C-alpha positions in Angstrom: -35.9 26.4 42.1 -33.2 24.7 44.1 -34.0 21.3 42.6 -34.0 22.8 39.1 -30.6 24.4 39.7 -29.2 21.2 41.1 -30.4 19.3 38.0 -28.8 21.9 35.7 -25.5 21.5 37.6 -25.6 17.7 37.2 -26.4 18.0 33.5 -23.5 20.5 33.2 -21.1 18.1 34.9 -22.2 15.3 32.6 -21.8 17.5 29.5 -18.4 18.5 30.7 -17.3 14.9 31.2 -18.7 14.1 27.8 -16.7 16.9 26.1 -13.6 15.9 28.0 -14.1 12.3 26.8 -14.5 13.4 23.2 -11.4 15.7 23.4 -9.3 12.9 25.0 -10.6 10.4 22.6 -9.9 12.7 19.7 -6.4 13.2 21.0 -5.8 9.5 21.3 -7.1 9.0 17.8 -4.7 11.6 16.4 -1.8 10.0 18.4 -2.7 6.5 17.0 -3.0 7.9 13.5 0.5 9.6 13.8 1.9 6.3 15.1 0.5 4.5 12.1 1.8 7.2 9.7 5.3 7.2 11.2 5.5 3.4 11.1 4.0 2.7 7.7 4.5 5.9 5.7 7.2 8.5 4.9 6.6 12.2 4.0 2.8 11.9 4.2 0.0 9.5 3.3 -0.7 9.4 -0.5 -3.5 11.6 -1.6 -5.1 12.6 -5.0 -3.6 15.2 -7.3 -7.1 16.3 -8.3 -10.3 15.0 -6.7 -12.5 12.7 -8.8 -14.6 9.6 -8.1 -11.8 7.4 -9.4 -9.1 8.9 -7.1 -11.3 9.2 -4.0 -10.4 6.7 -1.4 -10.4 6.1 2.4 -7.5 4.8 4.5 -7.8 1.3 6.1 -5.4 0.8 8.9 -4.0 -2.7 9.4 -1.2 -4.2 11.5 1.9 -3.6 9.4 0.5 -1.5 6.5 -2.1 1.0 5.4 -4.5 0.7 2.4 -5.9 3.5 0.3 -9.2 1.8 -0.5 -11.4 2.7 -3.5 -15.1 1.8 -3.3 -15.4 2.7 -7.0 -12.6 0.3 -8.2 -13.3 -2.1 -5.3 -9.6 -2.3 -5.0 -6.7 -0.6 -3.2 -5.4 2.5 -5.0 -2.2 2.2 -2.9 -0.7 0.2 -0.1 2.0 1.7 2.1 4.4 -0.2 4.4 8.0 -0.1 5.6 10.6 -2.9 5.8 14.1 -3.4 7.0 16.7 -6.1 6.8 16.0 -9.2 8.8 18.0 -12.3 9.5 17.1 -15.8 8.5 13.5 -15.2 9.5 11.1 -18.1 10.0 7.5 -16.9 9.4 4.4 -18.7 10.5 2.2 -21.0 8.4 0.3 -19.4 5.5 -3.0 -17.9 6.8 -6.3 -18.2 5.1 -7.7 -15.5 2.9 -10.5 -13.6 4.5 -13.1 -11.0 3.6 -12.7 -7.5 5.0 -15.9 -6.2 6.6 -14.8 -2.6 5.9 -15.3 -2.9 2.1 -18.5 -1.5 0.9 -19.0 -4.2 -1.8 -18.5 -7.9 -0.7 -15.2 -9.5 -1.8 -14.9 -13.0 -0.5 -12.0 -15.4 -0.3 -13.3 -17.3 -3.4 -14.3 -14.2 -5.4 -11.5 -14.8 -8.0 -12.3 -18.5 -8.5 -12.4 -19.5 -12.1 -11.4 -16.0 -13.3 -7.9 -16.8 -14.5 -6.5 -14.2 -12.0 -4.5 -14.8 -8.8 -5.3 -13.1 -5.6 -2.2 -10.8 -5.8 -0.9 -9.5 -2.5 0.0 -5.8 -2.5 1.4 -5.8 1.1 3.5 -9.0 0.7 3.1 -12.0 3.0 6.7 -12.7 3.7 8.0 -9.2 4.1 5.3 -8.0 6.4 5.5 -11.2 8.5 9.3 -11.1 8.8 9.4 -7.4 9.8 6.1 -6.9 11.6 5.1 -10.3 13.0 2.3 -12.9 12.9 -0.6 -10.5 13.5 0.5 -8.4 10.6 1.0 -11.5 8.4 -2.6 -12.5 9.1 -3.8 -9.0 8.0 -2.0 -9.3 4.6 -4.5 -12.1 3.8 -7.5 -9.7 4.0 -9.1 -9.4 0.6 -8.8 -5.6 0.7 -5.0 -6.3 0.3 -5.6 -8.3 -2.9 -5.8 -7.2 -6.6 -6.4 -9.5 -9.7 -3.0 -10.4 -11.2 -2.2 -12.7 -14.0 -0.3 -15.8 -12.8 2.8 -14.9 -14.9 3.0 -11.6 -13.2 2.0 -12.6 -9.6 4.1 -15.8 -9.4 7.1 -14.7 -11.4 8.0 -11.0 -12.2 6.2 -9.5 -9.3 7.5 -12.2 -6.9 11.0 -11.5 -8.1 10.7 -7.8 -7.4 9.3 -8.6 -3.9 12.2 -10.9 -3.3 14.7 -8.3 -4.5 13.3 -5.8 -2.0 13.9 -8.1 1.0 17.0 -10.0 -0.1 18.9 -7.3 -1.9 17.7 -3.8 -1.3 16.7 -3.9 2.4 20.2 -5.1 3.5 21.8 -2.1 1.8 19.7 0.5 3.7 18.5 1.0 7.2 14.9 0.9 6.2 12.8 1.2 3.1 9.4 2.8 2.4 7.3 0.9 -0.1 4.1 2.2 -1.9 2.5 -0.2 -4.3 -0.8 -0.5 -6.2 -2.7 -1.0 -9.4 -2.9 1.1 -12.6 -6.1 1.4 -14.7 -6.8 2.7 -18.3 -7.0 6.4 -18.5 -10.7 6.4 -19.4 -12.8 4.8 -16.6 -15.6 3.7 -19.0 -13.1 1.7 -21.1 -12.6 -0.7 -18.2 -15.6 -0.3 -16.0 -17.0 -3.8 -16.9 -13.7 -5.6 -16.8 -14.2 -7.0 -13.4 -13.7 -10.1 -11.3 -17.0 -10.1 -9.4 -17.1 -6.5 -8.1 -13.4 -6.0 -8.4 -12.1 -4.0 -11.3 -9.1 -5.6 -13.1 -6.0 -3.4 -13.4 -4.0 -3.1 -16.6 -0.7 -2.8 -14.7 0.8 -2.5 -11.2 3.4 0.0 -9.7 5.8 -0.3 -6.9 7.8 2.6 -5.4 10.8 1.9 -3.2 12.4 4.7 -1.2 15.5 4.7 1.0 14.8 7.8 3.2 18.2 9.3 3.6 17.5 12.7 5.3 18.0 15.4 2.6 19.2 12.9 -0.1 16.6 10.1 -0.3 17.0 7.5 -3.1 14.1 5.9 -5.0 13.4 3.2 -7.5 10.0 2.9 -9.2 8.5 0.2 -11.5 5.4 -0.3 -13.6 4.7 -3.9 -14.6 1.8 -4.7 -17.0 -0.4 -7.7 -16.7 0.7 -9.3 -20.0 4.3 -10.2 -19.0 5.9 -13.6 -19.5 7.5 -13.4 -16.1 11.2 -13.8 -16.9 11.9 -10.3 -18.2 14.7 -8.3 -16.5 13.4 -6.1 -13.7 15.1 -3.0 -15.1 12.9 -3.2 -18.2 10.1 -1.7 -16.1 11.9 1.2 -14.4 10.0 4.5 -14.5 10.0 7.8 -12.6 7.6 8.4 -9.7 6.2 11.3 -11.8 5.1 8.8 -14.4 3.2 6.7 -11.8 1.6 9.9 -10.5 0.5 10.8 -14.0 -1.1 7.4 -14.6 -2.7 7.0 -11.2 -3.8 10.6 -10.4 -2.2 10.2 -6.9 0.3 12.4 -5.1 3.0 10.5 -3.3 5.1 12.0 -0.5 3.0 15.2 -0.2 5.1 16.5 2.7 8.4 16.3 0.8 10.1 19.6 0.1 9.6 20.7 -3.5 13.3 20.9 -4.4 13.9 17.3 -3.1 10.7 16.0 -4.6 11.6 17.3 -8.1 14.8 15.2 -8.1 13.4 12.1 -6.3 10.2 11.9 -8.3 11.3 13.3 -11.6 14.7 11.6 -12.2 15.7 8.0 -12.8 18.7 7.4 -10.6 20.1 3.9 -10.1 23.2 4.8 -8.0 23.4 2.8 -4.7 20.8 0.1 -5.6 23.0 -2.3 -7.5 19.9 -3.3 -9.4 21.9 -5.1 -12.1 22.9 -7.8 -9.6 19.3 -9.0 -9.3 17.5 -7.7 -12.4 17.8 -11.1 -14.2 17.8 -13.3 -11.1 15.3 -16.2 -11.5 12.2 -16.3 -9.3 11.2 -18.8 -6.8 8.7 -20.5 -9.1 10.7 -20.6 -12.3 
């Protein structure tokens, strides 16, 4: 009897230690998650307006940015990161593209070869490296951060917008919240076989830029289609955040107060951005 009681006590102590470990580990996980959310998102991680297979995604955490990854599209639905003004930053050498073991379907560094599409960064190489460092720069070359983009979009119009964010918008504000990702046709079956390997090809891309000013945040939002020439003015592609939500089925900034969200997401306001100064500025590769 004494031996049995002693054995039960030992098992109870082990169980107690295991429970404590799980609780402590869970608390650490929540703390780390909050750190990532605070560093890479503003007013909540994007989620879906209505649940469906095409809006369902899981969050991949990387150094410098978060990815809302879709195993149906085999593509990010969104990428979220923050930037701030930097000096004359010298970033490291360009890393190699690499597969991400977390994706359900294999997407290798050469998956786009011969397709006519570029491996288009969503979290940009330069901005992430300049703000978040070398480790974060390496993470931007994960294939889970890529989406098929036509060269005229990736190397010209999209590149010009990325340059405007760091060279023009970031110096005007303390920090910027960026959410970017692909847009697909409304009907899934209309595009289901339009793929590069396993990766579905988007018809357009969006970028949301927010300057989080307490009760009066400012926002710019763009939708850029694949079939651009590349030299178009940036302001030709201005939209409201509500338009992006309608086309993606996503809900951005879910923690934002309704009255502030109605203005930020529903109205097109250009005050404070001086977009006209860079809208027609040539890109690096023109």
